[in-house]
N, C-alpha and C positions, 0 to 999 in steps of 0.2 A: 732915632733908630731905623738903622741903613733897613729899605725897604726892597724885596727879592718878590720878581713874579718868574712862575713856570708856568711852559708848555710844554704838553706834553699828550698822551693817549688817556689821560686820566678815567675818559667816562665809559671805554670799552670796557664791555661785558669779557671781559680776557685775568684769569688770574694775574698773569707776569704785569702787564699795563699795569692794574689797579695795583697789583702791589710796588712797584719801583716809581711811582708814580708818592705814594705814600712814603715811602723809605727816604726820596732825596728833601721830598719837603724839611721829614725828623730832623737830618741831618742839618739842614739849614736854619730851620727853628733853634736846633741846639747849639749854632753860632754865637745866640741871642740876636735875632733879625725878626724882623717881620716878611712872611712868603705865605704867599697865595699863590694857587696852580686858576690860572687863565682858563674858565668855564668854556670853552668852547664844546663843540660836536659839528663835526660837519657832515652833510645830508647823507653821504655817504654811511659814515660812521653809527648815524641816528639809525638807517635803513639795516644796516649790521647786528642792531638793537634785536630785532624782530624773532619773534620764535618762528614764527612761519614767514618764510623767505618766499617772495617771488622768483621760477624758475621753472623751465623747462626741461632741464635737464635731468637721466633718469637717475643718476644717484642724487640728484636737489629732488627730487619728487618724492625719494626713499627716505630720504633724511625729515622730508616735512610730514610723512605719514608717520615715523617716528616720534616726531616731535609733539604730532596729534595726540599719540599714545600716551607721551609720559607729560603730555599739556603741565599738569597740576605740579608735577617735577620744577619741571623748569620754572613755570610764572616765581613758583619760591625758590630759583637761581635769583631769579632776575630780580625778585626782591631783594634779596638777602647782600646784590652786588647792592644795590641802590642806596640798601642799608647802612651798609659800608662807606662807600663812599659821602653818604651826608654824613656819619658819625665822624669820620678817621681820617678828611683832606679837608683843606681851608681851600676854598673857593674865592673866585674873584664874586661880589655881589653881582654883576652885568654876568649874564649867559650871551655865548656866540655859538654865529652858526657859518661864518666866511669870516677873511683875513679883513676886509671890508669895514665891519660892522669893530672889528677888534679901533681900526686905524680911527674910525669915525668916536671913540671911544676916549681916546688921549690920555691911554693912561699912563700912568706915573709915576715909573722906579726906578730905583738907584740902577739896580740888574735885572738883568734877563737870562733866563737860564731855556734852553731847550735843550729835551732830554730829560731820562734817559728812551729806552726801549728804539722799536724802529719808523723812528719819527721821516728818518732821510727815506724811506724805500718809499718809492715813485708810487707802487701798488697800492698806497696804502692814503697816501695823502689830497687824493681829489684836485691835483693840480694845486692844493691852496697852499699860500707860501708862508702862513700862517706860520709854521713849523722851521723857515728860516726868518724868524725873528724882521717881515720885512717889514711891521708894521710898527716899529722900533724909532722912535725920532731922537730922543736922547738917551743915553745910561750904557752902562756897560752892557756888549752881549758875549754871550758865553754858552759853548756847546758842551755840555755834562754827558758821556757817554752814548749818545746818536746812535745809531745804526741803518744799515744800510738795508740792513737785514739780507733776503736772494734777492732782490730788487739792484746786482751786480748794475745792469744798462741803464743806472739813472744817466750817464752822460747822453745818452741817445734819445732823451725827451724831447719834447717840441720848447718848453720852457728852461732848460738847461742855462742859456745866457741871465735869462732871470734870476736862474737858482745862486752861481756863478759869482754873480755882483753882489747878493746878500753874503756868501759864504767871507766873501773876500773883506764884508766889514765889520765881521765878526774880532771880537777883541782877545776870544781867547777860542781854541779850538782844541775839545779831547774826540774819541771813540772808542767806542765796545769794543770794539774788534780791528785788526790789522785791513780788513775788505777796504772798511769803510774809511779809515783812514789812509790808506795808498788813494782810494778815489779823490779824499779830501782836498789831499795834499797836489794830488794832478790840479786840481781844478783852482786851487788857492795860492800854490808855490810855498806856503808858509807851514811849519812843522805843526803834526797835529798829534799829540800826544793820548797812550791809550790807557784807559783805567777803566777799572771794575765798573760794573753794573750798582748801583745803587744800594739794590737789595744785598748785596755781600758787603753791606757796610756798616748791614745792622746786627743788632748782638741777640744773647741771647734771652736778655730782659726787651726788647725791642719785642721780639715773637710772641712773650708769654701776653702782652699789653693788648696781640688780637688777633690769637687763635680761642678760635670757640673749645667748648667741654667736646669729651671725646664721644665722640659719634656709634662707636658699633664697639661690641662685648668682645668678640670673636678674634681670633688673628684671621691677617690675612695680608694681602699683597695690594700696595695699590699699583692703577696703570695709569698713566696719564699722558695722554697724545693730542696733536694737535691736527694730524693728519689720517688721513683710512689708508694702509697699508698691509697689507695682509699676512707680510710677515714678521708684522709687531703684534700679531695675535699671535702668532705658530710661536713666537719666543716666548709671551707672557705664558702661556697656553705650557710649554718645557720648564719654566724656573715652576708654574704653579701644582706641577706633576713630580717635579723635581723636591719640592721643599713641602709638597701636600698640604697645599693650604690654598684658602679661596682667593680669587682676584673680585676686588671692587674696582669699578672708577665712574669718575665725576663729569667724565666729558661727552656727549653726542657728535660723534663725528662723521655717521653717513650709514647704512645699511650692514656692512662688517659687524657694526656690534648688536645686533640682533642675534645673529647664530653662534658668539661664541664661549656661550654660557659664563660670559659675567657678570655679577652683581653691580647692578646701577644705583647710584648714589648723587644723583643732578641736582638736586636740593641743596647744591652747596653754594655757597660765596667765596670770598676771599678765606675769611676765617676759615670755615669749615674744610678747606683746600688746606692753611699748615695744618690741620687737627688731622686728617686723612692723611697727611707725609708723618706727621709727629709719631699717631700713634699703629703704622703700621710695622708690620714686620721685614717688609721690605719693599721697597719702591723700583717699579719698571716704565724709564720713561723716553719721549726724543723730545722731548722739551726745555730749551735754554732755563727756563726757571724752573721746571719740575725737579730738574738737576740744581740745579740751585736750591732749592728749601731743603730737596735730600741733602744739603752738604750743612747748608744752615743747621741741619736737624739733627744729622751727626745718622743721618739712617743709610743705613747700606741700598745700593742699588746699580740700575746698571743702566748707562745709557745707549741707546738703541742708533745706530747709525751715523754715531757722532763723528766719524772720517767724512762723511759728505757733509757737512754743515760746521762753516767756519768756526761759528760761533761756540757751536760747542767742543768741538775740536779745542780751539784756543784755550776756554775753559778747563777742560780736561788735562792737558798741555799744560795750563801756568800752576796745575796743584798740583803734579805727577799722578795724576787718575787716569792715565792712557788706556790701562787695562779693564776701566770701566767701560770700555767701547763693546757693546755686543753687537752682532751680526750672525745669522743662522748658523754659519760656515764657522764663528768659531765659538759659539756656546757650552758646546761640551768639553772645552778647556777652560771656559772661565766657571762652569759650575759648583767645580771641587773646593774654589777659592770664594765662591760666593758672597759671603758674611767678613771676607778678609779684606776691611781697610783701616787702616790706620788713623783715625780723626786724629789724634794728636798731631802727628806729621802735620796733617792735611792743614789743619788750624795755624801749625805756626807759618806756612807759607801763606794762607792766609792773608796774616796778619801784616808779614812784610806786605801786598800789595794794597791793605786797605792801609799804609801808611802814606807811599804813595798815592794813594788817589784822597785819601784825605788834606794830603800835603801840595794838590793840585786846585782841592778847590777854596782850602784857608787861604793861599797864594792869589788866584783870581778876585775872591771876594775880600782881598787886606785887610785879610785877618792877621793879628802880630800876637805869638804866642807868649 
């Protein structure tokens, strides 16, 4: 049996990060391979897991106060994330905190895959080269759908020469978005294919296996953002008034959360997150994976400010969903057609791109049909 190792942000308590790790591992396992996720948690990632974070910034202090107020729910959220990771991800026996530790472990796999998620966003990697497979001594090196995210100035970082060297050592390169592809092509002079985030390779049965039971009896709008912008809340409130439905959110982003009149459901891990989308009447999000799971669950949604996020604009354009991009300026034009999404057409488009992405994986893993 061929052995494959994945390195990604599997341990981050972020819905998209954990679910994309799960998705890619499931696809590789389906090919009949052994597949382990390298259990690395850097110091920066570990600090990000703290419910109360050290900070002297006003917004950070306000968020800490809110976290104390909702500590019981947030502690349960932490437990649910850990439970999902423990029950659904196959990790290496040994855990690591740095690239050096992985190097010393002398891992022995046939294939090493870095991706997906923003593993090449220099703001998140803590100057650790693990996510560029620097520790690999032998074996095929593959990048599947990594992203630099908003860290477009990766070419200016102090360790860029080392990054460039390791990127050139890859046997196969792909990216999740055009921005990442362009940067990697400049650094390596190699062609980089654009493939789907692994969560988009999941099907309905895959989701059913990991979705928790319905949490709320009454109808609601699900609101999911990863950044605190006032106009996001204004958009959600307008949609709430238009649809005459309350808003539920599962993420604490800052002081704005306290004054928006929404209902909080912070005790939600990855399984509960999918359930909250699946059982909502409508989804309002600014998140890449919030958008993906709305699409996978055939849930009417709007994506806020997508034109200013290359990942979101690429995704919506790919599936002919550009009209789902909402701002305060165009919201009134969208409201009369708020439920009008032809998910059959969306699925047809998605199937075309899924085949391309699956063919890429089969090719680099030397799988014969």
